[in-house]
C-alpha positions, 0 to 999 in steps of 0.5 A: 525432505527438509528444505533449508530456507534462505533468509528471504524465504524464511521472512516470507514464511514468517509473514504468512504465518502472521497473515494466516492467523489474522485471517482465521480470526477475522473469518470467525469474527465475520462468520465466513467459513472459507476464504478462497483466492481463485487465480491463474497466471498471477491474476489476483491482487491478494496473492501476496497476502495469502502466499507471500508472492505475486505469481502462480502460473497454473489455476490455483485455489488457495483456501483458508478456513475459519476452523481447520487447516489451510489448503492450497490446490496448485499445479505441480510446478507451483508447489514450491510457492506454497509448500510450508505456507499452507498446511496441506498442499494438493498438487495436480498434473491435469485437472485441478477440479478433483482435489478442489472438489474433494476439499470442499466436500470434506470441509463443507463450508456454508459460506465461501468468501471470494475476492470481489468488491465494488468500492475497494480495488485492493481486494477486487481480485477475481476476474470475471472469467475466473468467476465464471470458471468457479461457478461452473466448478461449483455447480456439480456440488450445489455450492454456487449459492454459498459464495459471498464477498470476502471483503470483510476479511480480505480488506482488513487482512490487507489494511491491518499490518502485522508486526513483521509488516510494520517493521518492513514498512519502517525500513522502507521509510528509512531508506527513502529518507537516506536517499533524500539526504543523499540527494540534498548533498547533490542538488545544485542549480542547473540540474533538470527535473529528469537529471534529479530523477536519475540521481535518485534512481542511481541511489535506488540501485545503490541501496538495492530497492525498487520504485513503489509505483510506476517507474516512469514517475517514481520519483515524481520531481517537480519544480515550482514552475512545473505541473504537479501530480502524477507526471514524469520528470521534465526538462525544466532546469532548477534555477535560483528562486525555484522550489523543488518537491520530490514525491518518492517511495521505494519497495524493500523486501516487498513493502513500500514507502511513500514520502515527499520533501521540499527544497528551495534554491536560494538566490544570492544573499537569501537566507530564507525562502520567500515569505509566500513559500514559507507560508505554504510550507508551514500550512502543510506542515501544520495540517499534517501535525493536526491530522496526526494529533486526531488520527486514532482507532475508532475515528472515521477517515472523513473526521481526520480529513475535515479539520486538516482541510479547514486549517488549510482553508483558513490559511488561504489554500484549497486542496481537492485530493484526499488527505491520506491513503493507505500504504503497505505492499504498494504505495496506494494500498487500497481500502479506506482512506482519509478524505472528504465525503464527496462523489470522488471518494464516496464510502472510502472516507467513511471507513473506521480507522483501526490500529495497525493501519498505515496512512500517508498524510499529505495536504499538498498545496501550491508547489509545496510537497510534504508527505509522511507515513504514520502507523495507527497505534492503540492510542493514536499514531506514530510517524514511521519517518522523521517529518520535515520541519522546514524547507531545505535550502540549497 
């Protein structure tokens, strides 16, 4: 039976074709025969990268092989989620083990990669209960000793964006900037942080997008008199002489942005922000520019972070967070990051940058907020948004 796909479904199918081809290539490169995503009730964070959605209800075994067709063992009511995405769909009504065992016997993979990782939360998908359930299912086949971590494959499938994924992140950035532009025209003294957040949420509804992280603090709206960080907007009213930073991103068609802009509410007669605010803004802006000039394939995350951190220190500022994290289907997309080599970030900052990764650049200090999203290209990096070059005066 021919099924007519909606535009959204066709996009999902096209994206998964890209990701499956990428995964098969990585499986061969890493000498892993099978990548198994074993889930129930949407339990695995890697479902979006192997089926294009976040939820399967029944116990499911989604298998990509280095050689040969892909196979999805799913409950009969979940067939519509994987049909056309996987080469072979094997539905079950009562027991998933029979088609699962048949597939493994036929393919006989010497290594089976499953989704667990100590360092990368973005690919640490299999729950302990599902791991025990899988071991029990593999025991009759004698395959339990064939399990390995899928991280060498799944981590890069998540981190290295396909052509279609990059375009969707770019579109999310465009809408985020449009909302920032709309906000600029609506800002006035007297508005509270919470009221500014409501303006942004109204614009999100207008553009039919959702927040790219927890809605209670997306957007994160902070005056220069408020606590910074991951915190909900408060009741502080913006007054002349205050600075404003908004950390905000949207989800559009399943992909995220994560940007930050800064404004200054001028006092009567002022034509520029105070010198100390301008100095902090310029330091952050220059730190981003320096990091962007360094970021390229083959470099380690810490080697991008260190020069930018040193520049900010030379200007009189210290920041303790990482310079940048990955962006993709979520604002914090897991995996390696651009950060210092310390106990907080550990091995995540020692990873190697590859073309196709998307990072934030955000050496935030004092109240000043600037954050850009950049794509690593074959020779350097490309901004996916238009960088803010000076504080916007209100």
